[in-house]
N, C-alpha and C positions, 0 to 999 in steps of 0.2 A: 319689689326689685327695681333698682335704679335703671335709668336708660344706659348709663355707662356699663353696668354689669351685663345687661341684656345684649348690648352691642359687643362686649368682649366675648360672651359665649357664642353669639352668632358668628363672630369672626373666627373664633377657634373652630367652630363646627365647619365653617366653610373651608378653612385650611386643612382640616382633617379629611374632608371629603375630597378636596383637591389633591391631597397627598395620595389618598387611595386611588384616585382617578389617574394620577400620573404613574403610580406604581403599576396599575393594571395596564395602562397604555404601554409602558416600557416592557412589561411582561409579554404583552401581546406582540410587540415589535420583535422581541427576541424569540418567543415561542413559535409565532407564525411561520417564519422562514424555516425553522427547524422541522416543524410538523410538515410543512409543504415539501421540504427536501426529502424527508423520510417517505412521505406518501408518493412523491414523484419518483424517487430513486428506486422504490420497490418494484416499479413497473418498467424501469429502464434495463436495457441489456443489449449487448451486441456480441457477435461471434468473433473471437480472435482469429485473424487471418494469418495463417502460416507465412513465414517470411524467411528467406535465406540470409544468413550472416556472412557467408563467404566460404571458400574452400576449406576443408578440414585441416589441410596442411598449414593454413594461416595461424591455427590455434594450438599447435602441438610443439612449439619451440619454447614454451614457458620454462623459466628457471626460477625456482623458489615459488613465492606467491606473487606473481606479476601477471594477473589476468589481463587478457587482451580486450580492449574496448572495441565494440562493434556497433556502428550506427545501423539503424534499420528504419524503414518506412513501411508501416503495416498496410496503409491504403494509398497507393500511388496517386489516386485522384484527390486525396486530401492530405498532402504531405505536411502541411503546417500543423495539423492537429493529430496526426498519427505517427509522427516520427519519435524515435526514442533511442536509448543507448543501453546495450547489454554488456556485461562483463563476463567473458568466457574464461573459466579457470580450468586448465588442463591438469587433471589429477595425477597423470602418469600411468594410469591404468588404461585398458583397451576395451572394456565392456561397452557395447553400444546401447545397452539398456539404461536409460536415464535414471531409473529408480534403483538400480542395483548399488549395493555398497561400494563396489569397485567400478562405478560408472566412469567413463572416459572423461566426461566434462561435468562441471556444475556451472550453470548459466544464471547469473544474477541480474536483476533489474537494478539500475543505478538510481532509481527514484527513492529518495529518503522517505521513510514511513512517518516522519513528523509532519512536514507540510509539503513535501514533494520536491524539494531542492535536489539538484544532481549530486549524489554522493560520488566520491572518487576513491580509486584504489590507492592504498597507502603503503603496501609491502607487508604490513602486519594485519591487514583487513581493509576496512573502508571507513572513510570519514566524510561528514557533511560539513561544508564550509559555512553554511547559513547559521546554524544554531548549535553546532558542536556535537551532534550525535556521532557515536562511534560504534562500529560493528566489527566483529572478529572475522576470521577467514571462512567461517561458515555463513556469515551474514547475520549472526545473532547480535542483538543490541548489547553493548557492554557499557555504554555511557550516554548521557544526553537525553533529550526529551522524546526521541522516537518511541513509539508505543509497541513496536514489534520488529522481528527481523526483516531484512530486505526480502522483497518478493523474488521468486525464482521462475524461470522459464522451463517448460517441458521442451525437450529437444529430440531431434533425430537426424541421423545421417542418411541422406537419400542417394538414389542411384546416380545423381548428377555430381556426386562428390562434394556437395555442399553441406554445411551444418545448418539445419533449419530449426527455428523456434516455432512451436506449434500451439502452445497454450501458456497462459500465465497464471501463477498460483500465489496466494499468500501463505506463509508457513509459520509454524511454531517449532522451536528446536529445544528439546529437553534431553539431557544426557546423550547428546549426539544423535538422538532420534528425531527425524524430521516428519512433521505431520503437515498435510496439505489442506488448504481451505479455499473456497471461492474468494476471488480477489476483493479486497477492501481498498478504499481510497486512503491516502495519507491521513494520519491522525486517528484513524478508526481501529479500535481493537478488534479481535476476532473471537470466535466462539470459545476457544480454549482458555481465554483470558477472562471472560465474563460468563455468567449463566447464559446458555444458548438463547433463551428467549429475549433477554436484555440485549445481547449483541446483535441478534438478527432483526429485532424490531427498531432499536435505536440506531443501528449502524448496518443497514442492509448492504449486501454486495451489489455494487452498482456498475462495475466495469464490464464484466463479460458474463455471458451465459456459459455454464460449465456442465460437463457430463459428470459421471460418477467421480468421486474423490480418489485420487491415486493413493496407494499405500506403498511406502518404501519397503524394500526387502531387507 
């Protein structure tokens, strides 16, 4: 074998090993944060702090589908990281049971379920200005890259006359039936969209600790 052929094979072998090494390095760079995120996220959790949105009378003058935007700060000691916006839709009914079919309000999170940009009420539903996701008046995704409906808030009317949000839930909506799940972060599907093991292992609920799942009436 000539020195030229031996050199060519050696060079090809080196390049092959280098390619494998670079691929493994890239794979490690991509996989390590994902694995770390999954492992770290699985242990994270915080309790949602109930917060008032304002007097009930503030939310009962809605005409058509024009939900009222309500700012809130979940933790007054950390306003920069715990502030948010809820959209309160007055259904025209009077039932104070948030799960009832004739519940007085539906309270939506404005956080788009694609990457978390602020969705806006549009009169026919909600739209996200960042990447074009669209949601209907139930918060169900009808267009764009969002992976699931808008999250919803559990609510109650307290003796002080204020509307309070007391928990946050991710949802799936099928044939007008709403199913509730522990909150996922933007971009994460939930158990009803993937086999439960896949959804829970790859996309663990990271936002809040939850009690038993509510069931709509």
